[in-house]
N, C-alpha and C positions, 0 to 999 in steps of 0.2 A: 112392730111388724111381726106377723106370724108367718112362718115358712113351713111348708110341707113339701115332700118330694112330689106328691100328686099335683099340688097347685102349681109348682114350678114347671112341671112337664106338661100340664094341661091335659093329661090323660091318665087312665088307670095304669098302674105299673104292671109289667108282664108277670105272669106266675113264676114262682121260683124255678120251676122246671125249664122255663124259657130264658132264664138269665144267662148271659154270656159276658165275657170280659168287655166286649164292645158295648153291651147294654149299660154296664156300670160306668164306663167312660162317658157315655152320652148323658147319663144321669148327673155326673159331676159337672159336665159342661152346662147342663140346664140349671144347676144350682149356683153356678159361678156368679151370675149377676146379683143374686141375693147376698152372696158372700161379700162382694164388693160394696154393696150398699150398707152393709152392717159393720164396716171397719171401725168407725168411731165408737159405736156401741160396744164392739168387742173389746176395744182398748179400755173403755170405762168399766166394763164388767171384769176385766182381766182374763176372760175366756169367752169362747163363743157361746151364744145363748142356748137355753134349754130347747127351744123349738128347732133351732138349727141342728142341734145334737140329735133330736128326734128325726129330723129329715135325713140325716146321715144314717141313722138306724134303719129307717124305712127303705132307704136306697140300698141297704146291704153293705155299706162301706166298712163295717166292723167285723165282717165275716169273710173277707176276701181270701185270706190265707189261713183261716181256721180249717182244720182237716175235715173232709167229708164225713168221716165216721162220727164226728161230733156235731154235725149239722151245719158245717161251714161250706163254702164254695170250693175251697182248695184250688183256687186259680193261681196262676204263676205270679211270682212276686213283682214281675214287671208291670202287671196290671195295677197292683196296689201303688207302685211308684208313679205310674202315669196319672192316677187319680190325685195322689198327693201333690204332684207338680201342678196340676190344674188348679187345685185349691190354693196353693201357694202363690200362683200367678194372680188369683183374685184377691187374696189377702194373706200376706206372709204369716201373721199371727195365727190365723185360723188354720192354714195349711201346716204350720209347724206343730201346733197342738194336736191336730188330727194325726199327722204322720208319726210323731214320736210317742203317741199313745197307742195307736192301732197297729203299728208295724210289727209289734213283738209277739203276735200270735205265731209268726214264722219261727222266731227264736225259741219260744216255749215248746212248740211242737217238734223242734229239733233236738233239744238237749234234755228235756225231762222224761222220766220213765212213764210207761203206759198208765199206771195207776194214778199218777199225778195229772196227766193229761185228761183222763176221763173225768176227773173232778173239776179241774180249772176251766174246762171248756163246756161244762154241763149246761150253761145258760145260752150257748150259741154265740152271742156277741162277746167280744173280748177286747178290752182296752187295758194296757199295762205299761206305764212308764218304766224305763229301764235305766238305771244309773250304774255304770260299771266302775266308778270310783268307789273304793271301799270306805264306808262310813260305819259308825256304831260298832256293836258287838253282838255275838251270838254265843249262848251257852246251852249246854244240854239240859233238857227238861227231865223230870222224873220219869216220864213215859217214853223217853228216848227221842222226843222231838226237839225243837229249838225254841229258845226264848230270845227275842230280839229287842234291843234297846238302842236308841240313838235317833239322829235326825239326818235324813238324806235330802240333799238340796237339788234344785233344778229338775224336778220330776215333771217334765212336760207331758200334759195329758191328764194330770191328777184330778181335775174337777169331776170328770165323768168316768174315772178309772174303775174297773172291776177288780183289778189286782195290781200289785207292784212287784217288780223284779229288781233285786238289789244285790250288792256285794258287800261283804263284811268280813270281820276277823272273828274266828272262834277263840274264846278265852276259857281257861280252866278255872277251877275253884279259887285259885289264888290271883286270878286276873291276868295271867301271862298268856300271850298270844300262842295259839296252837295251829294256825293255818287258816286258809281262806275258805269262805262259804259263799256260793252263789245260791240265791233262794228266791222263791216266789211266795207272796203272801196275799190272801184275799182281803178285801177292803175292810171287813169288820175287825181286822187286827191292827189297823193303823189309823191315824188321823191326818188330815191335810191342814197345813198351817195357812193362815191368811197373811202371806208375806210376799205376794207377787204384785207387780204393776208399777214399781218405783224405778225401774230401769229406763235407760234411754230409749230402747226399742223393744219389740216383741212383747209389748205390755199386755197384749191379749192372748198370749200363748199358753196360759194356764200352767206355768212352770213353777208351781208352788212347791214348798218343801213338804216332806212327809215325815211324821214322827211315830216311832214305835215306843211304847211304854209297857214293857213286859208282854209284847205281842207273842203269841204262841202259834207255831206251825208244826205239822207232823214231820217226822224225819224224812219222808220221801218228797218233801217240798224243798229240800236242800241238796246241793251237789257240792262236794268238797273239792273245788277247783277254782283257780284264779282265772278270771275272764280272759285275759290275754293269752292264757296257755291252752285254751280250748282248741282241740284239733279234731278234724273230721276224717283224718287219714284212715282210721280203723273202723269207721262207721259211726252212726249216731242212733239213739233210740228212735228218732223220727224216721230215719231211713228204713228201719225194720218194720215200723208200724204202718206207714202210709204209702199210698200208691205214687204220689208225686215225688220225683227225685229231689225237689228243692229242699226237703227236710233233711238232706244230707249235705247241704251247702255250708260253706264256711261263714260263721256269723260276723266276724270282724269286717269283712268286705261288704256284707249285706248292709251293715250299719253305715259304712262309708257311702254306699249308694243312696241311702236315705238322705244323708246330709247334702250330697251333690244334687239330687233331684229337687230338694228344697231350695237350694241356692239358685239353680237354673230357673225354677218357677218364679222366684222372687225377681230375678233379673228380667224375665219375660214381662212381669207386671210393670217393671220400671220402663221397659220399651213401650208397653201399651200407653203409659202415661205420657211418654215422650212423643208418641204418635199423635195423641190428642193436641199437644202443644204445636206440632208441625202445622196443624190446620187452624188452631185458634189464636196463635201469636204471630206477630210480624217481626221482621228484622229491625235493627236499631238505626239503619241508614235509609235515607230517602231513595226511592219513593216508598219505602216501607212495605214491601211485598210480604205475603204470607211466607212463613219459614219453609213451607213445602215447595215453594218456587225458587228458593235461594240455593245457589250452587254449594255454598259452604255447609249449610244444614243438610242438604242432600248427601254430601260426602260423609258428614258425621253420622247421619242416620244409617247409611249403608255400612259403614265400618262397625257400628255398635250392633246392628242387626245380624251381620254375618258372624261376629264373635259369639253372640248368644246362641245363634243357630249351630255353630260349631260345637259349643259346649253341650247343647242338647244332644247332638249326634254322638258325642263322646260318652255321655252318661247312658244313653240307650245302648251303646256298644258294650259298656261294662255290664249292663243287665243281661245282655245276650251271652256274654262270655261267662258270667256267673252261672247262668242256667246250663250252659253247655258243659262246664266242669262238673256241675252237680249230677248230670246225667251219666258221666263216665264212671268206669269201675272204681272201686275203692283205691285210694292212693293217688288219684289224679289231682284232687283238689289239695295241693300242697300248701304249706305256709308261704312259700315263695309266690305262688299264684294268688293267694289270698291278699298278700301285700301289693302285688302288682295291680290288682283291680282297685284296691284302696287308694294307691298313689295316683292312678289315672283319674279317679274321682276328684282327688285334690286338684289336679291340673285343670279339670273341667270347671271346677268351682272358681278357681283363680281366673280363668279366661273370662267367664261370665261376669265376675266382679269387676275386672278391669274395664269391660265395656261400659259399666255404670260409672265407675270411679273416674275414669279418664276421659270419657266422652259425654255420656248422658248428663251426669250431674253438673259438670262445669258449664256446659253449653245450654242447659235448660233455662238458666236465669234465676236470680235470687227470689223472684216472686213465686217460684215453684217450690220453694222450701219454707214457705210460711206455714204456721200450724194449721192443720186441717187439709192441706193439699195432699193429694195421693202420693206424689213423688217424695214429698217430705217424710211421709210415714214410711214408705218403702225404704228410703235412705236410712232412717233410724233403725228399721228392722234388720236391714242388711248389715249395718255397722255392728249391731249387737250380735247378730248371728255369727259374724266372723270372729267373735271372741270365744266361741265354743272351743273347749279345750282339745277336742279331737282334731278339728281342722286347723286350729291356730298353733297347737303345740305338738301333739303326738304325730300327726301326719307330715309335719315339717322337720322333725328331728328324729325321734326314736324309729319311726317306720322307715325313713330313708336309710338309716344305718343298718337296720336289721335286714332290709331287702338287699342291700349291697352285699352284706355278709353271706346271705343265703345264695344269692345268684353267683357270686364269684367263687365261693367255696364249692358249689355243685359243678362248676365248670372246670375244676382242676382235674 
């Protein structure tokens, strides 16, 4: 199957001057049926197909938060998150790969200096997996740049990436660690490994590993800071460079919002599959009415639907709060506020998951989890997504403790 944005919409795309957030959201909705239809193929490829990638390019999905001065739309991050949620609802693997590859134009336009941004955004479209776990090493090159070596795992979005954003440790001539380095590297400095697709779920998310073998980047492509210690309290390069205040927003909570919108979209897809079963399957007791007419299934459907709707309301509220804080004067977006948003995202994710785990999955029936069934695939993808270190570990341990310390200490 070949997919193009024009073919899906059945009409010519508006000129770029006519593009609005609403237009992009409608494009995503128009592409969603094709994404649903391609789920099996996406798993087999271990990433979404080249023609679907081209359809996303034609639709402008890789330019949503690229700054205007570099040819992007510079739309609010909530527009990007809405599109990611729509695609995750259609197919978790496709939405995951898209979101965690294309989201980081916001991060790059926030933390890197003007010279770096002018170079990395020169092609308009921007896709860059971001791995905040430090892997590999960096050492100084003779020209003052950085030489990178090592393998970075779980680089979602790698198949079509234009760049990679990673964290590593700087080492001296004797190999001793000298501090952290956050860096960005163009695609010609690294190779993608063929090591994805053997997991339980998210087989089509393009989360391949990336390997550097003496990759070279200029000095201004690196920032000597540990990811978790990035603060926007005193401003950011992006806040100085760009009109939209979102380039002064805190990055940790923006990434928590990515994960939460992905999770809610996945659970909405599970509810869509459950809705189909309400009409196509019967109860197990005589006179075997359709499930949609059964009081118990009506009860279960209402509970699951309201839980997922509540989770969507929560994630949309976090996006609004994140943008409101970004618009305020320097110092308003504190580490405490950053963590508060991130932890709310965790609760929204948990609420949506419980709707699937406690209601949809148990009552759908075993025939719904046969290989090839939509709900079976979504279940596997959700189960794998829940093992992501940020939501499974960091936001349930470290983030809770740090938030408590910040909040109670500030209240003394």
